[in-house]
C-alpha positions as CSV (number, residue, x, y, z in Angstrom):
1,M,0.0,0.0,0.0
2,N,2.9,2.4,0.7
3,K,4.1,2.1,-2.9
4,L,0.6,2.8,-4.2
5,H,0.3,5.8,-1.8
6,E,3.6,7.2,-3.0
7,F,2.6,6.6,-6.7
8,I,-0.7,8.5,-6.2
9,R,1.0,11.4,-4.3
10,K,3.7,11.8,-6.9
11,S,1.2,11.6,-9.8
12,V,-1.0,14.2,-8.2
13,L,2.0,16.5,-7.5
14,S,3.3,16.2,-11.0
15,I,0.0,17.1,-12.5
16,V,-0.7,20.0,-10.1
17,D,2.8,21.4,-10.2
18,A,3.0,21.3,-14.0
19,F,0.6,24.3,-14.0
20,Y,2.3,26.2,-11.2
21,P,4.5,28.3,-13.5
22,L,1.3,30.0,-14.7
23,F,0.5,31.1,-11.1
24,K,3.9,31.5,-9.6
25,K,3.8,35.4,-9.8
26,F,0.5,35.4,-7.9
27,M,0.9,32.9,-5.1
28,P,3.4,30.7,-3.2
29,L,3.5,27.0,-4.1
30,Q,1.6,25.8,-1.0
31,T,-1.3,28.2,-1.6
32,Y,-1.4,27.2,-5.2
33,R,-1.5,23.5,-4.3
34,Y,-4.3,24.2,-1.8
35,A,-6.2,26.1,-4.5
36,A,-5.7,23.4,-7.1
37,C,-6.4,20.4,-4.9
38,G,-9.2,22.1,-3.0
39,G,-10.7,23.4,-6.2
40,A,-10.6,20.0,-7.8
41,N,-12.2,18.4,-4.7
42,M,-14.8,21.2,-4.6
43,L,-15.7,20.6,-8.2
44,F,-15.8,16.9,-7.6
45,D,-18.1,17.6,-4.6
46,I,-20.4,19.9,-6.6
47,I,-20.7,17.3,-9.4
48,L,-21.5,14.6,-6.8
49,F,-24.1,16.9,-5.2
50,F,-25.7,17.7,-8.6
51,L,-25.9,14.0,-9.6
52,S,-27.2,12.9,-6.2
53,Y,-29.8,15.7,-6.0
54,N,-31.0,15.5,-9.6
55,Y,-30.7,11.7,-10.4
56,F,-30.0,9.6,-7.4
57,I,-32.5,11.2,-5.1
58,G,-34.6,12.7,-7.8
59,K,-35.3,15.9,-5.9
60,K,-37.5,14.0,-3.4
61,I,-37.5,14.1,0.4
62,V,-35.6,11.1,1.8
63,Y,-37.1,9.3,4.8
64,I,-34.7,7.4,7.2
65,G,-36.0,5.9,10.4
66,G,-38.9,8.4,10.8
67,F,-36.8,11.4,9.8
68,A,-37.5,13.4,6.7
69,I,-34.4,14.8,5.1
70,S,-34.7,17.5,2.4
71,P,-33.2,16.3,-0.9
72,Y,-30.5,19.0,-1.0
73,I,-29.3,18.2,2.5
74,F,-29.2,14.5,1.7
75,A,-27.3,15.2,-1.5
76,F,-24.9,17.3,0.5
77,L,-24.4,14.4,3.0
78,L,-23.8,11.9,0.2
79,S,-21.2,14.1,-1.6
80,F,-19.6,14.9,1.7
81,C,-19.0,11.2,2.5
82,V,-16.9,10.9,-0.7
83,S,-15.2,14.3,-0.7
84,F,-14.1,14.2,3.0
85,P,-11.6,11.4,2.7
86,V,-10.4,12.7,-0.7
87,G,-9.9,16.2,0.7
88,F,-8.0,14.9,3.8
89,Y,-5.7,12.8,1.6
90,L,-4.9,15.7,-0.7
91,S,-4.4,18.1,2.2
92,R,-2.1,15.8,4.1
93,Y,0.0,14.4,1.3
94,V,0.0,17.1,-1.4
95,V,-0.7,20.5,0.2
96,W,0.6,20.5,3.8
97,Q,3.5,18.0,3.5
98,Q,5.7,19.9,6.0
99,T,3.6,19.1,9.1
100,K,5.0,16.8,11.7
101,T,1.7,16.1,13.5
102,K,0.7,12.5,13.7
103,K,-2.0,11.4,11.3
104,R,-4.6,10.5,13.9
105,V,-4.2,14.0,15.5
106,Q,-4.5,15.6,12.0
107,V,-7.6,13.5,11.1
108,F,-9.2,14.7,14.4
109,K,-8.4,18.3,13.8
110,Y,-9.4,18.0,10.1
111,F,-12.7,16.4,11.3
112,L,-13.4,19.3,13.7
113,I,-13.0,21.8,10.9
114,V,-15.1,19.7,8.6
115,V,-17.8,19.6,11.3
116,A,-17.7,23.4,11.2
117,C,-17.8,23.3,7.4
118,I,-20.9,21.0,7.6
119,A,-22.6,23.5,9.8
120,L,-21.7,26.3,7.4
121,N,-22.9,24.3,4.5
122,Y,-26.2,23.5,6.3
123,F,-26.7,27.1,7.3
124,F,-26.0,28.6,3.9
125,L,-27.9,26.0,1.9
126,K,-31.0,26.6,4.1
127,L,-30.6,30.4,3.8
128,F,-30.0,30.5,0.1
129,I,-32.6,27.8,-0.9
130,E,-35.4,28.4,1.6
131,E,-35.1,32.1,2.3
132,F,-33.6,33.5,-0.9
133,H,-35.3,30.8,-3.1
134,W,-32.2,30.2,-5.2
135,W,-31.6,27.0,-7.2
136,P,-30.0,24.3,-5.1
137,T,-26.9,23.7,-7.3
138,F,-26.3,27.5,-7.6
139,S,-26.7,27.7,-3.8
140,K,-24.2,24.9,-3.4
141,I,-21.6,26.7,-5.5
142,I,-22.0,30.0,-3.6
143,T,-21.9,28.1,-0.3
144,S,-18.7,26.4,-1.4
145,V,-16.9,29.7,-1.9
146,F,-17.6,30.7,1.8
147,V,-16.7,27.3,3.1
148,V,-13.5,26.9,1.1
149,A,-12.2,30.3,2.4
150,F,-13.0,29.3,6.0
151,S,-11.5,25.8,5.5
152,Y,-8.2,27.2,4.0
153,F,-7.4,29.4,6.9
154,S,-8.5,26.8,9.4
155,Q,-6.5,24.0,7.8
156,R,-3.4,26.2,7.4
157,N,-3.5,27.5,11.0
158,F,-4.9,24.5,12.9
159,S,-5.0,21.1,11.2
160,F,-1.8,21.2,9.2
161,R,0.1,24.0,10.9
162,A,3.8,23.8,10.2
163,P,6.1,23.3,13.1
164,K,7.8,26.4,14.4
165,P,11.6,26.2,13.9
166,N,13.8,25.7,16.9
167,E,16.3,28.4,17.6
168,E,19.1,26.1,16.5
169,D,17.3,25.6,13.2
170,I,17.4,29.3,12.4
171,I,20.4,30.3,10.2
172,V,21.7,33.7,10.9
């Protein structure tokens, strides 16, 4: 499995980094990698949401154990179940490689931020769809913009924070 993991990581890095020269003047490599990986995962999430909402669920209320779940919330939950592990993998092994935090601690921190992202998704989807009467897929796209910005700063400063250098590591 380690060889497969390394192959996937190197493949993703080679594809993502191939386009970095186009963005080098505008952002550092790590920010670019976050934007590229996060953008790809967000697009993947939106496509899964669209397919789930329109075709798998058929825009109908889903009943589970006596609970009625609106179709757009259920579509969000389905897409989240796939995009969460993909996002963590890309964050840990492509974007924030310099971190020294143990994987289980990172998963926990990542999960906490994702829970906040779920709450933000829920709040914004309810607001945009039920209060503003926007289309669900458009609402998901706008919601994603807010959630991605929150997620970037949270991941950078909490989940995958780089270790601070020791005094002896600083070259004068």
